[in-house]
C-alpha positions, 0 to 999 in steps of 0.5 A, a space after each residue: 533193798 529187802 532182796 539185798 538184805 535177804 541175800 546178806 542173811 542167806 550168805 551169813 547163814 550159809 557160812 555159819 551152818 556149814 562152818 567147817 567145810 569150804 571150797 577153795 578156788 585157786 586161779 593161776 597163770 597158764 603162761 607158766 605151769 598152771 592149768 587153770 582154776 584149781 578146786 579143793 575142799 578145805 576142812 576149817 577144823 583141821 586146815 587140811 585140803 582135798 583136791 576136787 579138780 582142775 578146770 582148764 581156762 586161760 590165765 584166770 588170774 583173778 576170780 569172783 563168785 556170784 552172791 548165790 555161788 552158782 557162777 564164777 567169773 574169771 579174768 583171762 589175763 593173757 600175754 600182750 597182743 592176745 587181748 584180755 577177756 572175762 569168762 563166766 562159768 557155772 558152778 555145781 556146789 554138790 559135785 564141784 563141777 565148773 562149766 564155761 558159759 561164755 567170755 567177753 573182751 575186757 576192751 583192754 590188756 591185762 585184766 587183773 581184777 573182777 567183782 560182782 555186785 551183791 544183786 548179781 546184776 553187774 560184773 566189773 573188771 579192771 584192766 591194768 594194761 589198758 588203764 580202763 575199767 568195764 562193766 558187764 551186765 549179767 544174763 539170767 543164765 549167769 553168762 555175760 553180755 559185752 562191755 556195757 560201759 568202758 571208762 578210760 583213765 587218762 594221765 601218768 604218775 611220777 615214776 617213769 617206769 611204773 606210772 607212764 600211763 594209767 594202770 587200773 588195778 581193782 574195782 571194789 564195791 562199797 559195802 552199801 553197794 552204792 559205789 565202786 572204788 577203782 585203784 589206779 596204780 599209775 595215777 596215784 588215785 582211787 576213783 570213786 564211782 557212783 553205782 546205779 544197777 538200774 542204769 545201762 551205764 551203771 558207773 558215774 564218777 563221784 570223786 577221787 582219793 589222792 595218794 602220795 606221788 609215786 605210791 601206786 594204790 593197788 588193793 583195798 578192804 573195808 572194815 567189817 563195821 564199814 567205818 574204815 577203808 584200808 588201801 595198800 600201795 604197791 610202789 611205796 609199800 604202805 597201808 593208807 587208812 581212811 574214815 568212810 562215810 556215805 561215799 566220802 573218805 578222809 585220810 587218817 594215817 599212812 603206815 609202812 608195810 616194808 621197813 627195810 631200807 630200800 629204794 626198790 619197788 616194795 612190791 606190796 600186793 594184797 590186803 585183808 582184815 580178819 573177820 572180826 576186824 581186829 587185825 589187818 594183814 598185808 603181803 609184800 613181794 619185793 625184797 621181803 616176801 612176807 605177810 605183815 600183821 597189824 593190830 587195829 585200834 577199835 576206836 580210831 581204825 589206826 594200825 599198830 605193827 605187831 609182826 611179820 612172817 615169811 610167806 613160805 615162798 616167793 611173790 605172795 601175789 594174793 592171800 585169804 583168810 578162811 571164813 572161820 578166821 582160823 587159817 590164812 592161805 598165801 598164793 606164792 606166784 613164783 614158787 608155785 605153792 599155796 602155803 597154809 598158816 594157822 591164825 591165832 584169833 586172839 593175838 592175830 599171829 601166824 604159824 606155818 602148819 607145814 602144809 602147802 598146795 603145789 600148782 603152777 603160778 597160783 595168784 588168786 584164792 576164793 571161798 565158798 561153803 561146801 556140803 558136808 561129806 559123809 
């Protein structure tokens, strides 16, 4: 635990000391015109970006960085029949160089999410097509061993087109590192697994969180104080709010992200809270293609919709708020652009800066502190 707290302090200091310069990693689909992982420098004082380079790798549709920033892990969400993989890459934060170390099968099709525990010992992957999640042990050099644990979900939901079988969409470590929460779009559940890094099979089922039939839970985020869990549902276009305490989650409310009268799949995708926890943002890809802004009530965790803004493209698959909280960037998968918004930290509202990055099929955005340039 002391080592874990030291890592947290180190990361906090790292993001504070070098408060204005960051690396921005962009994962893409290479089945389109994307080339792999794009790397930029981002100046949080101005919102301007500078390209660093591109690392060619197959379909890195979701990324995560190790706690010390020395390694990047990317799922390889390949087309049907080619198998899913997870790749390990070393990262040189001085030069910006990414070097592929190895890759392992994810034991399922269409891996769409990857995460690493705060101690840097385990990597978890969600397989959307396979309906399963896997845990991989991290070697001393950052490379990955084969799948040490493979958990297969079973069943189906009420939507015959989208919920014909399990569709695992995320594997999120709880802030206290005691649990991994796995959203299954196909089963309308979030599976809560107890996490024990010392075990060869680190995950064991503790409980499940049920969702309204046909809603399709996808991504989630915890409040900065860890008291609340927010889960976005792709099919019903809603944010579900839960109280969170020691692995127990109690429903508080459910609010729509899509308010247009439509029976079509809402296509809701990503969800993030601002660094101060005062605002929550959600992306919708269906008929709206927007970023919705909610104000968070400080006492109850409940949400109040205060606005929405066009994503500046088509299919906002993923978005991110820079570590200073002053900018929000949206990866628009189908319009091949990453759009940069200025974020008002007082009101939470977003304003397009007029700047964007152009690359094929961007679908994931991640940050790491960058050394200052001279």
